[in-house]
N, C-alpha and C positions, 0 to 999 in steps of 0.2 A: 680834410685828413683822410684819405681814405686806403680801411686794411682788409686786404687780400683777405678772404676766404680763409687760404691757408694757415696765414700767419695770426688772423685772429683766433681758431680755435687751437691754435698750439699756444698761443697767449693762456688762451681760456684754460686748457689742461688742466696746470695744477699741479697733477699727479698719472701717471701712465697707468694705462687702466690694465690689467693681466686679463686671459682670456680663456675659455677653454672652448672645446669643439664638440658638437652635438654627434650624433650618428648619423645626421643629414650634412654636415660638414660649417653647420652656421656658425659661427663665433660669438660668445655671449660675452659680456663685461661684466668681470665679477669687481665689484668697486672697494671692496676690504680685502686684503690678504689676511686666510685665518691668523697666522702665528702674528699678527700685530698687537701690539697690547692696548688698550684702548686709554683715551686718555680720559681727562676731565671732563664732564660733560658739560655742552654749550647750549645747546636748543633739545630741548624735550630730551629723548634719549641716546642724542649726537653729540660726541667728543668732534674739535676742530676738523681734522681730516675727515669726518664723517660731515659734517655739513658745510664745507667747502667744495666735496665730491658730489654732495645731491643738488647744488647749484652751478655745477661743472660738466656739460652736456658730454662733454668729449669723453668722459670715465663710464660713462651707461650706454655712449652710442658709438663704439668703434666705427659703424660704414658713415660717420656723419660727411666727412670730404666727398664718398660715392656719391650720396645723395644731394649734397649741393650741386655738384656737377649735372647731375642728370636733372635735377632741376631746372640749371641753368638753359643745358641743352634744350631742353622740352618748350623754355620760355624763348628761344632761336625758332624752332618750329613753329606755336602758335603765331609768331607777329609774321611768321612768313605764310602763314595759312588763313588768317586775319588781319594781315596790317599793323603797322607800327600804332601804338598808341598818341592820340593828341597829346599836348602838351599845355596846361595852362598855371601861371606864377598863381600863390596863394599869397604871399611874402615879397618883401624886397629883397632877399638874399636869393642866390643861385640854385642853390640846393631846395628853398620852398617853393615845389613845385609839385603838381598834380599830374598822375599818368590815368589817361580817361580811355576806356575801351567802350566806345557807344554800341547800343543796342541797335539790334537792326530796327528795332521801328523807333516811331516818338513817342515819348511820355510812357517812357517804362520804369521799372523801379530804378531803384540809385542802390550799389552795396558798397559800399569803402573798407577796402582791407587793410589793415595795418602789419606791417611787415615787423617782423623780428629780428634775432640777431642780438641778445643779453644785452639792449641798449647800444653797442658798439659798433655794430658790423650790419652789414646788407643795404641794400637799395631798394628802390621801389622795382626796378625792372627785376630783379631776383625773385618776384611775384608774380611776374608773366605771365610761368608756365599756369596757372589757373585760372588765367583770362576769357580761354575758349570755354570754360563750362558758364560761366556769367551769360556770355554775349547768347551762345547758343539756347539758354532757356529763358533769354527775351530779358537780359538786366544787364544794366550800365555797369563798367566793373571801375571804382577809382583806388588808385593806391598813391599814396602823400609819400614824399622822400619830406624827411627833417635833421637837423645834423645830430651826430653820433656822438653819445656821451663826452667822450672822449675831446670831441670838439669845443666844449661847452663847460670844459674844466673842471668835470665832472658832477655838474649840476642838470639835476634830473628834470629839474621846473622849466628850465628853457625848453626841454623837450616837449614837456608834457601845453606847455603855449602854442609851441609850433602844431602839435597836432589838433589842438582842437582848435587852432586856426584854421587849420587845411578843412576839419568837417565843416568847420562856421562855413567858410568858402564854398562848400561843396553843395550846401543845401542852399545858399543864397543863388548859385548861380546854376543850379541844375538844370534849368529850363536851355540852356544857353549850348547846352548837349544832347538835348534831348529829354533829358530825365524829370523824373515826376517825384518835387521835392516833398509831396505826401504819402511816399513806401519807400521810405528811407531807412538804410541798414546799416551795420558794424559788423564787421568781425576783423582778429587780430591772432596771431600765433605768438606763443612765447612773451616775448617782451609784448611783441604788438597783443597779446593775450591779457598783458596786465594794463598795456593803454585803454582796449575794450571796458575794461572794469572802471578804468578812471574817466570814460567818454561818459558811461554808463549812470557815473555818480557825478555828475559837474553840475554843476548850478546855471544851467545855460540863460534863465530868462536874465539873471541878477550879472551874468560876469559878460552873455554877449547882447542880451537883449531879444534873445530867440525864445521860441513857443517851447516852454518844457517837455514836451511830449514829441517834438519833432523826429527823434530819435525811435524807428516802432520797433526794433528787438535786435538782439545781439548776440554774436557766438564767438566765446572765446576758447581757441585752443590752446593748452595746455600753458595758462596763464599764471601771474602770480597776483591776490589780492589784497595780501598783509606784508607789509616789507620789513617788519622788525628781523625775523630770521636773515634774511636776503643781507640784513644789513651786517649781520653778526657772520656772514658768509665772506669769503674770498674777493665777493662783487664789491668788497667796501674799499679793494685796493686801486680800483679804477673809478668807484662811486663815491661822490662825496656826501655821503646820509650825512641830515639833521635832522633833528628831532619832529623840527617842521615839515622836511619830505613828507619821511615818511607816516605821520600823520595825514598829510595833506592825498597823499597819491597809495594810500593802503586804501581799496576803495571798500573790503570788507567792515570798514569804519566808517562808512556814510553811506550803507543800505537804506536810509529812511530818504534818501534823495531816488531812489530808483526807481522809475516807473516802468519801464520796458520789460518787456520779456527776456530773457538772459538763457542763454544754452552752455554747456560746459560741455567742450571733449578733449581726452588724457587718452593715455595708452597706458597698458598693464606693465610697457619696458622702460616706462620713462624712471627718472631719479623718483626717490619717495617723496621727498619733499615737494615736486608737480604735483605726482600726484592727489598729496595730503591737502595741497593749495584748493585743489577745483573740489577734492570732498569736504572741505571745511566749510568754503565758499558758497557752497550748493545748502548746506545745513544750516546757513546763516542765514539764506536768502527765504527757504522754505521759513525758516521759525519765523522768518519775518510776515511771512501770510503772502508772499510775491510770487509770482510763476516762474520758477526753474524748470527746467530737465537737463540731464547727464548724459552722454554717452561715454561708454567706456570700448577704447580699442583695443582686443585682446590681442596680442603678441606682437604692438607697434611701440617702437619706442622713439623719442623726443622729434627725430628730425624724418621718423616716418610715417609719423602725425602726419606734419609739415607739409610733406608731399602728397596725401591725400585733400590736402584742401580743394585743388582743384579736378576730384573724382567727385562725378555725381551721384554713383551707388557706396563710395564709403561715408562710413558714420560721419563724418565731417564736412563733407558734401551734401549728405542728407541735411541734416541740419541747418547749414544755410539756407539751401533751397526751401525746405519745409519750412521754417520761419517765413521766406518770404512769399509762400503759397506757391510759387514756381515747382517746374517739373522739367526732367532731365529732356532735353528734346531727341 
């Protein structure tokens, strides 16, 4: 089942955003009309509407469709410049494949980027716009496809299994496309940032028989690390959260498994919850005495952060390249 970008984000809207205009003509979203009476608190200082809005990106990012169209077009241009990716299967179903943009030299680092889309939209091809940065810097870029949560009947655990298997396959088969499995890194944005947290706290030896430290570092952009508030939000309308799912896929509750350095990125125009999620995760990792760095992108909303994934001079692109000890070409 494929959801068009426009249809998906209209479904995700939940409520229409009002806007004001700055002197420069820039439209800014206002998440809550001043005249609305606040309802009973559901999460921290938020009532149900405020919490729903905090996990509905269209309320805080009115330019989302423009950015997604721009990323799609830039992806087309990238494929024209450096060629289409190689496609490899990591599982038996049609969706279980990875797009690989190989580096220009052999035995280059491997970077797996997990796409976002609120768990229910976008595909690997929607992140091709970022490929040129990786290839030019000397890395292999791998972008996995996996089912949307709508297709799994609302079950995030099915998606977790696919994402983990995609990463495991890529590590085991890195040499087949010229990659160095000893220099293996991951990143993701939004729900992809959520999966980065899950991947970094997976027991790889127990579940896959892999070295527990094969992932050398991860960058999570605009991610979610504790699913409790997400479960309380409107996302529960299409995700069948259970106590088991909430516990298993909340990486902030499994920091004892974290063995790789993590870098976090978010924008100051993100929803309050997406900002808080990164801050709280960083604080928890730091309190555990483990390495974490955080970059705050001033004046960027959720999708503007995503678009900067492929910019080597943005805080997002720099976090990724610096972690791999690579420089822009």
